[in-house]
N, C-alpha and C positions, 0 to 999 in steps of 0.2 A: 472668125470661128472660134470659139473658146473650146481650150484642151483642159477638158475634168480629170485632174489624175486621178481620182478614186476610180471613177468609169478606166481609166485605161487598167489601172488593177485588176478588178472584176473582171474584166475581157480576158487580161494576159490568163488570171487564175482558171475560168472556165479552160481557155484552148489550153494550160498545160493539163489540169484535169481530165479532159478529152483525152489527149495524147498519153495520159497514164505515166506522166512526168513529173517524178518527186524530186526534193531540193537537191540531190546527188547527183541526180540525173542531170539537171538544171547546171550545175555546176560544172557537170564534167564536158555538158555540149557546149558552155559561154565560156569555163575560164573566168566569170566572175565568181568575187567572193558571197556567200549567204548574207552578208547585211545588204547590198547591192538589189540583189534578189530579192530578199522581203521588203522593200523599200517599194519594189515594182509590184510586187504580188498583194502588198497591203495599199497602194496610192497613196506613198506620200513620199516627200525628200526623193524624188524623181528627180533624177540629172537626164536632160533628154540626150545627150550625147551618148550617154551608158546606155540608155534603151535602144537608141539607134544601133549601137554596139552588138547588143543582146540579139534584136530583131534579127540583122542580120544571119542568125543560127538558125533560122527557121523557114528554111525556104518556100515552106507551103502556106505559111499565113502573113494577112493581108494589113498589110498596115496601118492604109488606109481604115481599115474598121478597128484595129487595133487602139489608135489614138484617138479618133473622131467616133468612132461606130457606124461605119458607112460602107455599105458595099457587105460582100460576101464577109467568114472569116477567114475565107481559104480563098488563095490567088487563084485564077482560072487554071483549068486545063490548056496545054497544048492542042495544036490543031489534030493530032490522034489521038486525042481523050486523055494523054498520059500527065500523069500530074508527078514530077520528080521527087516525091518524097516515098519515106517507105511504107509499104502497105501496112493499113491498122487492122487487118483482115481477124486477128484471134486477139481478144481480150483474156488478162492476165487475172481478172478478178470474176467474180462469179457475175457475169452480164446480165439478169437481174437486176439486182442489186446496185451492179455498176451503173446502169439504166435508169434505176429508180434516182440515185445520186444526181445523175448528168439533169434527169429531168427538174429535180430541186433547186439546179445551179440555172437553170436556165426559165423558172419564176422569176428568179432573181433578178438575172440579168433583163426580162423581160420590161421589169416595172420602171427599170432604169429607159431601157430604149423604147419604148411606149412613150415614154414622157419625150422622146426626140423624135415623134415620130416613124419610127423601125420594124412597126409595128409585124408586115410582113415577112421581113427576115425572119423572128422569130417564132414567128407561126409555122414557116418552112421547117425550123430544125425541131419544133416543137412534134410536129406532122414524122419527121424520119424518126424520133427519140419513140415514140407510139409503138410505130411501126415496128423495129427493132425489138422495142421492148414483149411487145404482141409475139413476136417470131420466139424469143428468147423462152419463152413460157411454153411452147407448144409442143 
């Protein structure tokens, strides 16, 4: 199974946007410098040791999805239905505009994932975004 650095960058960028993480947040959370983080976000000059070190700071991020595009973006919840990440119930931005931005990013990610045969995962995410957008406009 080949590793596509550009796809890793797109998936990590999607994850960070979904979690509303800006560069300063990423630097503070990971202790990494901006150049390293930009390389990962842009899918170029990625050193896998650095990527692994950074991914450890995101306990809900599924590394299998990030690297290979397989499975869900998030790690499964435990037997009690708990995810050990901070809840993201409140969006800092205008909810409708934010959801439209996420939908646009998902369309970009969809084109790459469909080529790899992962259309069902993308369809599920798209349905959830549409549901949230409908609720936001009510």
